[in-house]
PLY file of the C-alpha trace (Angstrom):
ply
format ascii 1.0
element vertex 257
property float x
property float y
property float z
element edge 256
property int vertex1
property int vertex2
end_header
-124.64 109.91 -71.87
-127.49 108.08 -70.11
-129.88 110.11 -67.96
-129.27 109.87 -64.22
-131.33 107.38 -62.18
-132.87 109.26 -59.26
-134.77 108.13 -56.17
-137.98 108.95 -58.07
-137.05 106.38 -60.73
-136.11 103.81 -58.09
-139.41 104.30 -56.22
-141.37 103.92 -59.48
-139.52 100.68 -60.27
-140.07 99.26 -56.77
-143.84 99.87 -56.93
-144.10 98.41 -60.45
-142.09 95.36 -59.35
-144.56 94.75 -56.50
-147.51 94.95 -58.94
-145.90 93.19 -61.94
-148.20 95.08 -64.32
-149.97 98.44 -64.09
-152.67 100.27 -66.05
-151.50 103.38 -67.92
-153.55 105.79 -65.76
-152.10 104.28 -62.58
-148.56 104.50 -64.01
-149.12 108.20 -64.77
-150.32 108.83 -61.21
-147.32 106.93 -59.84
-144.95 108.94 -62.06
-146.34 112.19 -60.65
-146.27 110.91 -57.06
-142.64 109.73 -57.33
-141.50 113.05 -58.80
-143.36 115.12 -56.19
-142.24 113.07 -53.18
-138.58 113.28 -54.26
-138.90 116.91 -55.41
-137.71 116.38 -58.98
-139.05 117.97 -62.16
-142.36 116.46 -63.29
-143.79 116.68 -66.81
-147.13 114.92 -67.38
-146.27 113.99 -70.98
-142.81 112.56 -70.22
-143.72 109.21 -68.66
-142.19 107.20 -71.53
-138.94 109.22 -71.26
-138.95 108.64 -67.49
-139.39 104.87 -68.06
-136.71 104.86 -70.78
-134.20 106.16 -68.22
-135.06 103.22 -65.94
-134.79 100.78 -68.87
-131.27 101.96 -69.74
-130.18 101.06 -66.21
-132.07 97.74 -66.31
-130.29 96.55 -69.48
-127.38 94.79 -67.68
-130.00 92.86 -65.63
-131.85 91.74 -68.79
-135.04 93.38 -67.52
-137.27 95.97 -69.18
-140.42 97.96 -68.45
-142.53 97.27 -71.53
-145.59 99.14 -72.79
-148.47 97.12 -74.18
-152.24 96.97 -74.59
-154.84 94.93 -72.75
-156.87 92.81 -75.16
-159.87 93.11 -72.82
-160.33 96.89 -72.76
-157.76 98.30 -75.20
-156.08 100.37 -72.49
-152.32 100.79 -72.12
-150.46 98.63 -69.60
-146.88 98.80 -68.33
-145.18 95.58 -67.20
-141.74 94.62 -65.92
-140.55 91.76 -68.13
-137.60 89.38 -68.12
-135.49 89.48 -71.29
-132.93 86.87 -70.23
-135.01 84.03 -71.67
-137.81 84.07 -74.20
-139.27 80.66 -73.42
-141.56 79.12 -70.83
-138.41 77.82 -69.11
-138.17 81.25 -67.42
-141.12 80.04 -65.29
-139.20 76.93 -64.21
-138.01 78.38 -60.91
-141.63 78.97 -59.79
-143.39 75.81 -61.00
-142.88 72.04 -61.13
-142.39 70.18 -64.42
-145.97 68.93 -64.63
-147.32 72.42 -63.80
-145.26 73.81 -66.68
-146.58 71.06 -68.95
-150.14 72.00 -67.98
-149.35 75.63 -68.83
-147.98 74.61 -72.25
-151.13 72.56 -72.94
-153.28 75.53 -71.86
-151.31 77.88 -74.12
-151.80 75.45 -77.03
-155.56 75.40 -76.47
-155.79 79.21 -76.21
-153.65 80.02 -79.26
-155.19 77.31 -81.45
-158.75 78.33 -80.52
-160.90 80.60 -82.68
-161.61 83.17 -79.95
-158.41 83.11 -77.85
-160.00 81.27 -74.91
-159.89 77.75 -73.50
-162.56 76.35 -71.16
-161.65 74.96 -67.76
-163.16 71.62 -68.90
-160.81 71.45 -71.90
-157.78 72.26 -69.73
-158.71 69.87 -66.90
-159.14 67.02 -69.40
-155.34 67.18 -69.87
-154.65 66.80 -66.12
-154.49 62.99 -66.13
-152.74 62.85 -69.53
-149.59 64.78 -68.58
-146.36 62.99 -69.56
-144.23 64.38 -66.72
-146.61 63.47 -63.86
-150.39 63.11 -63.94
-152.52 65.51 -61.91
-155.86 65.06 -60.21
-158.48 67.55 -61.43
-158.67 69.31 -58.05
-154.90 69.74 -58.08
-155.06 71.12 -61.64
-157.78 73.59 -60.58
-155.45 74.92 -57.86
-152.59 75.25 -60.38
-154.86 77.23 -62.73
-155.72 79.56 -59.82
-152.00 80.02 -59.22
-151.41 80.90 -62.91
-154.15 83.54 -62.61
-152.72 84.95 -59.34
-149.24 85.13 -60.92
-150.70 86.93 -63.97
-149.87 84.29 -66.57
-153.55 83.58 -67.24
-156.81 85.54 -66.97
-160.09 83.83 -66.11
-163.64 84.89 -66.97
-166.68 82.69 -66.30
-164.68 79.47 -66.46
-162.84 80.50 -69.63
-159.09 81.14 -69.64
-156.92 83.35 -71.85
-153.35 84.65 -71.65
-152.89 87.56 -69.25
-151.66 90.86 -70.72
-148.40 90.48 -68.79
-147.87 87.00 -70.26
-148.46 88.27 -73.81
-146.05 91.18 -73.29
-143.35 88.92 -71.86
-143.75 85.96 -74.22
-144.70 87.64 -77.50
-141.55 86.59 -79.39
-141.71 83.05 -78.01
-145.34 82.68 -79.13
-144.74 84.17 -82.60
-141.77 81.86 -83.25
-143.30 78.69 -81.75
-146.77 79.06 -83.25
-145.83 80.20 -86.75
-148.77 80.20 -89.13
-151.21 80.30 -86.20
-150.20 83.24 -84.00
-150.55 86.57 -85.76
-149.97 90.25 -85.12
-152.83 92.75 -85.10
-153.08 94.54 -88.45
-153.76 97.84 -86.66
-151.38 98.05 -83.66
-148.91 95.34 -84.84
-148.80 93.59 -81.45
-149.50 89.90 -80.92
-153.25 89.27 -81.10
-154.69 86.38 -79.06
-158.32 87.52 -78.71
-159.02 88.69 -82.25
-161.26 88.71 -85.31
-159.84 87.33 -88.56
-160.66 88.30 -92.15
-162.19 85.28 -93.88
-160.68 86.35 -97.22
-157.06 87.37 -96.58
-156.54 86.04 -93.04
-155.35 89.22 -91.29
-156.32 89.54 -87.62
-157.21 92.46 -85.37
-157.61 92.82 -81.60
-161.24 93.29 -80.54
-160.57 96.83 -79.17
-158.72 97.70 -82.41
-161.67 96.36 -84.45
-164.07 98.51 -82.45
-162.00 101.68 -82.88
-161.16 101.09 -86.55
-164.75 100.42 -87.66
-166.42 102.84 -85.24
-167.43 105.40 -87.89
-168.08 102.92 -90.72
-171.61 101.77 -91.57
-170.30 98.98 -93.84
-167.01 97.67 -92.44
-164.41 96.45 -94.92
-161.10 94.70 -94.27
-158.26 97.26 -94.09
-156.02 94.86 -96.04
-158.11 93.33 -98.87
-161.19 95.61 -98.67
-163.63 92.66 -98.56
-166.70 92.97 -96.30
-165.92 92.37 -92.60
-168.54 89.79 -91.53
-167.97 89.81 -87.76
-169.92 91.65 -85.09
-168.17 94.94 -84.31
-167.39 95.34 -80.57
-168.97 98.38 -78.91
-166.35 100.97 -77.85
-168.49 104.10 -77.40
-169.68 102.96 -73.97
-166.10 102.33 -72.84
-165.01 105.73 -74.19
-167.86 107.51 -72.40
-167.01 105.78 -69.12
-163.37 106.78 -69.46
-164.22 110.40 -70.34
-166.68 110.70 -67.41
-163.97 109.35 -65.06
-161.53 111.93 -66.44
-164.09 114.72 -65.95
-164.73 113.65 -62.35
-160.97 113.55 -61.78
-160.60 117.10 -63.13
-163.45 118.32 -60.90
-161.87 116.77 -57.80
-158.45 118.20 -58.73
-159.89 121.71 -59.20
-161.59 121.56 -55.79
-158.27 121.00 -53.96
0 1
1 2
2 3
3 4
4 5
5 6
6 7
7 8
8 9
9 10
10 11
11 12
12 13
13 14
14 15
15 16
16 17
17 18
18 19
19 20
20 21
21 22
22 23
23 24
24 25
25 26
26 27
27 28
28 29
29 30
30 31
31 32
32 33
33 34
34 35
35 36
36 37
37 38
38 39
39 40
40 41
41 42
42 43
43 44
44 45
45 46
46 47
47 48
48 49
49 50
50 51
51 52
52 53
53 54
54 55
55 56
56 57
57 58
58 59
59 60
60 61
61 62
62 63
63 64
64 65
65 66
66 67
67 68
68 69
69 70
70 71
71 72
72 73
73 74
74 75
75 76
76 77
77 78
78 79
79 80
80 81
81 82
82 83
83 84
84 85
85 86
86 87
87 88
88 89
89 90
90 91
91 92
92 93
93 94
94 95
95 96
96 97
97 98
98 99
99 100
100 101
101 102
102 103
103 104
104 105
105 106
106 107
107 108
108 109
109 110
110 111
111 112
112 113
113 114
114 115
115 116
116 117
117 118
118 119
119 120
120 121
121 122
122 123
123 124
124 125
125 126
126 127
127 128
128 129
129 130
130 131
131 132
132 133
133 134
134 135
135 136
136 137
137 138
138 139
139 140
140 141
141 142
142 143
143 144
144 145
145 146
146 147
147 148
148 149
149 150
150 151
151 152
152 153
153 154
154 155
155 156
156 157
157 158
158 159
159 160
160 161
161 162
162 163
163 164
164 165
165 166
166 167
167 168
168 169
169 170
170 171
171 172
172 173
173 174
174 175
175 176
176 177
177 178
178 179
179 180
180 181
181 182
182 183
183 184
184 185
185 186
186 187
187 188
188 189
189 190
190 191
191 192
192 193
193 194
194 195
195 196
196 197
197 198
198 199
199 200
200 201
201 202
202 203
203 204
204 205
205 206
206 207
207 208
208 209
209 210
210 211
211 212
212 213
213 214
214 215
215 216
216 217
217 218
218 219
219 220
220 221
221 222
222 223
223 224
224 225
225 226
226 227
227 228
228 229
229 230
230 231
231 232
232 233
233 234
234 235
235 236
236 237
237 238
238 239
239 240
240 241
241 242
242 243
243 244
244 245
245 246
246 247
247 248
248 249
249 250
250 251
251 252
252 253
253 254
254 255
255 256
């Protein structure tokens, strides 16, 4: 028998729906807040069980709260995703045909690139070559901003990549439509867009996974074929220290109240 949906579950879902995607630490805070405000039992280590109850009741609506990882910082994210369709056509109600074509072209550039990014120049060069309806560059720039606002793309210094929410929602679509190009991370087994690839055997790993896996190794070797890993290893110790100091400050504040 499925666990009962309570007002605490409904409140959690409403807040997540308004955000679209949420960092793991924020989801844990929200879980606690929802349980306390509706006076139901709260267990700090039961967030995934709490979400699973919501997911059972979302099944008939073809929706799901999915857990994933940000390729930028390696932290957990929770996102509400649509399971009814696994293609870009699910975006059709929000965008015009030529906007969708620009998104497809952008996705091609990102996935076929070596580093998982496409420059604004590369993307805008497609604006007046669209088959559905050509775009002026200024119009295309506004559409790119919209894709970022709607959390389909992320932008950093004029470079675009797929947003974590987009990867979580479209993982199966990308894996099936970019076979031989798109790959899963050898460590966490999720789709890897921003990744490093072994030059010998071709396996890929997310940058945060690379940093964690090789952290204690002086001479990094591929976890699959054991050949030397020639890439620069991303620094994770600084990120870990920042996270731990934030946790310590949080504990201090909590103990003062």
